[in-house]
C-alpha positions as CSV (number, residue, x, y, z in Angstrom):
1,M,-29.3,50.9,-74.8
2,K,-32.4,53.1,-75.0
3,Y,-32.7,56.1,-77.2
4,A,-35.4,58.6,-78.1
5,I,-35.8,59.9,-81.6
6,D,-35.0,63.6,-81.4
7,K,-35.4,64.5,-85.1
8,I,-35.8,63.1,-88.5
9,E,-34.1,64.8,-91.4
10,E,-34.8,63.0,-94.7
11,D,-33.0,59.6,-94.3
12,I,-31.0,60.5,-91.1
13,V,-32.5,60.0,-87.7
14,I,-30.9,62.0,-84.8
15,L,-31.2,59.8,-81.6
16,E,-30.6,60.9,-77.9
17,N,-29.3,58.4,-75.5
18,L,-31.8,58.5,-72.6
19,E,-29.0,57.9,-70.0
20,T,-26.1,60.1,-71.1
21,K,-28.2,62.5,-73.3
22,E,-25.5,62.2,-76.1
23,K,-26.8,62.6,-79.6
24,E,-26.0,60.0,-82.4
25,E,-27.0,60.1,-86.2
26,V,-28.4,56.9,-87.7
27,N,-29.6,56.0,-91.2
28,I,-33.4,55.5,-91.1
29,K,-32.9,52.2,-92.7
30,N,-31.3,50.9,-89.6
31,I,-34.4,51.4,-87.5
32,L,-37.1,48.8,-87.5
33,G,-40.7,49.8,-86.8
34,E,-42.6,53.0,-86.9
35,T,-40.3,55.9,-86.8
36,H,-41.5,59.3,-85.5
37,E,-40.2,62.1,-83.3
38,G,-40.4,60.9,-79.6
39,A,-40.3,57.2,-80.5
40,I,-38.3,55.2,-78.1
41,V,-35.7,52.6,-79.8
42,I,-33.6,49.9,-78.3
43,K,-30.1,49.4,-79.9
44,N,-29.4,45.7,-80.8
45,N,-26.0,45.4,-82.4
46,D,-26.1,47.9,-85.4
47,T,-29.9,47.7,-85.6
48,Y,-32.4,49.8,-83.8
49,I,-36.0,48.5,-82.8
50,T,-38.8,50.8,-81.8
51,D,-40.4,50.0,-78.6
52,S,-43.9,51.4,-78.4
53,K,-44.7,49.9,-74.9
54,E,-41.7,51.8,-73.5
55,E,-42.7,54.9,-75.5
56,N,-46.2,54.8,-73.9
57,L,-44.8,54.2,-70.5
58,R,-42.5,57.3,-70.9
59,R,-45.2,59.4,-72.2
60,K,-47.5,58.6,-69.2
61,M,-44.7,59.2,-66.8
62,L,-44.1,62.6,-68.3
63,R,-47.8,63.6,-68.4
64,E,-47.9,62.7,-64.6
65,K,-44.9,64.8,-63.9
66,L,-46.3,67.8,-65.8
67,E,-49.6,67.4,-63.9
68,R,-47.8,67.4,-60.4
69,L,-46.0,70.6,-61.6
70,K,-49.3,72.2,-62.6
71,N,-50.8,71.3,-59.3
72,K,-47.8,72.8,-57.3
73,Q,-48.5,76.2,-58.9
74,S,-52.0,76.3,-58.0
């Protein structure tokens, strides 16, 4: 499953399931890789692994969507 890091509060990370939008709390120690708000993580058993390639793809897609919305308003 794919999640986005919604918030980081001390050693607790709030994840949002990208499909269901449900939120889940996870200890930061269970996440491998660079953790920051907006990062995409893949769940593998009880471990979460950050996926920078997926994050970059998602950011690009969101930027393009924002540009289309801006151009519609013009």
